[in-house]
C-alpha positions in Angstrom: -0.1 -0.2 -0.1 1.0 3.4 -0.8 0.3 6.5 1.1 -0.9 9.4 -0.7 -0.8 12.3 1.9 -2.4 14.8 -0.4 -4.9 12.7 -1.7 -5.7 10.9 2.2 -7.5 8.2 0.3 -4.7 5.6 1.3 -3.7 3.9 -1.5 -3.2 4.5 -5.5 -5.2 2.5 -7.5 -3.8 1.2 -11.0 -4.8 2.7 -14.2 -6.3 0.6 -16.9 -5.9 1.8 -20.4 -8.2 0.5 -23.1 -7.6 0.1 -26.3 -11.0 1.7 -27.4 -13.3 4.5 -26.1 -16.1 3.5 -23.6 -19.6 4.0 -25.0 -21.1 6.0 -22.0 -24.5 7.6 -21.9 -23.8 10.6 -19.9 -27.7 11.8 -20.1 -31.0 10.6 -17.7 -33.4 10.7 -20.2 -36.3 10.8 -17.6 -37.1 14.2 -17.1 -37.2 15.0 -21.1 -40.5 15.5 -22.6 -40.4 13.4 -25.8 -43.1 12.8 -28.9 -43.1 11.2 -31.9 -41.5 14.5 -33.1 -39.3 16.1 -31.1 -37.2 15.5 -27.7 -37.3 18.6 -25.0 -36.9 20.3 -21.7 -38.8 23.0 -22.6 -40.0 25.3 -25.3 -37.7 28.1 -26.8 -37.7 31.2 -29.4 -35.6 30.1 -32.5 -33.8 33.4 -32.5 -32.4 32.1 -29.4 -30.5 29.5 -30.7 -26.9 30.6 -32.9 -25.2 27.4 -33.5 -26.3 23.8 -34.3 -23.0 21.0 -33.3 -23.8 17.7 -35.3 -22.5 14.9 -32.6 -19.7 12.6 -33.8 -21.8 9.9 -33.9 -24.6 11.7 -35.4 -26.1 9.6 -38.1 -25.7 10.5 -42.2 -29.9 10.9 -42.2 -29.7 12.8 -38.5 -26.9 15.2 -40.0 -29.0 16.0 -43.6 -32.2 16.6 -41.7 -30.2 19.1 -39.1 -28.5 20.7 -42.6 -32.0 21.4 -44.2 -33.4 23.0 -41.0 -30.5 25.2 -40.8 -30.7 26.1 -44.5 -34.5 27.7 -44.0 -37.6 28.4 -42.1 -37.1 29.9 -38.7 -33.7 28.7 -37.8 -31.7 29.4 -41.5 -29.6 31.9 -39.5 -28.2 29.0 -37.4 -24.1 28.2 -38.1 -24.4 24.5 -38.8 -21.1 22.7 -37.4 -19.9 18.9 -36.9 -18.0 17.0 -34.1 -15.0 15.2 -34.6 -13.0 12.8 -33.6 -9.4 13.8 -33.1 -7.4 11.6 -34.7 -4.6 11.5 -32.3 -5.8 13.2 -28.9 -8.1 12.3 -26.7 -10.6 15.0 -27.9 -13.8 16.8 -29.8 -12.9 18.6 -32.5 -15.5 21.4 -33.7 -15.8 21.9 -37.6 -18.0 24.5 -39.1 -20.2 23.0 -41.9 -20.4 24.2 -45.6 
């Protein structure tokens, strides 16, 4: 056992590195209002939205749907970006969509 006085935990645990990124779902969906066409916590005016970031794991169909929304109607003013997994670091890169 290794004593670590500044952390006061008594011992240091071995760090285990994995070859692949874990797939954790960090959102508790119990408080969301969901119906067949939307998922939201509350309603807000469209002009409050300034940017939509498409997740790195979003399907092509979802990305295309969001792209259509951002090009017309009440969300035409919105910047559309996409999160991309960094090829060398454990990070997300945010790239603006064309």
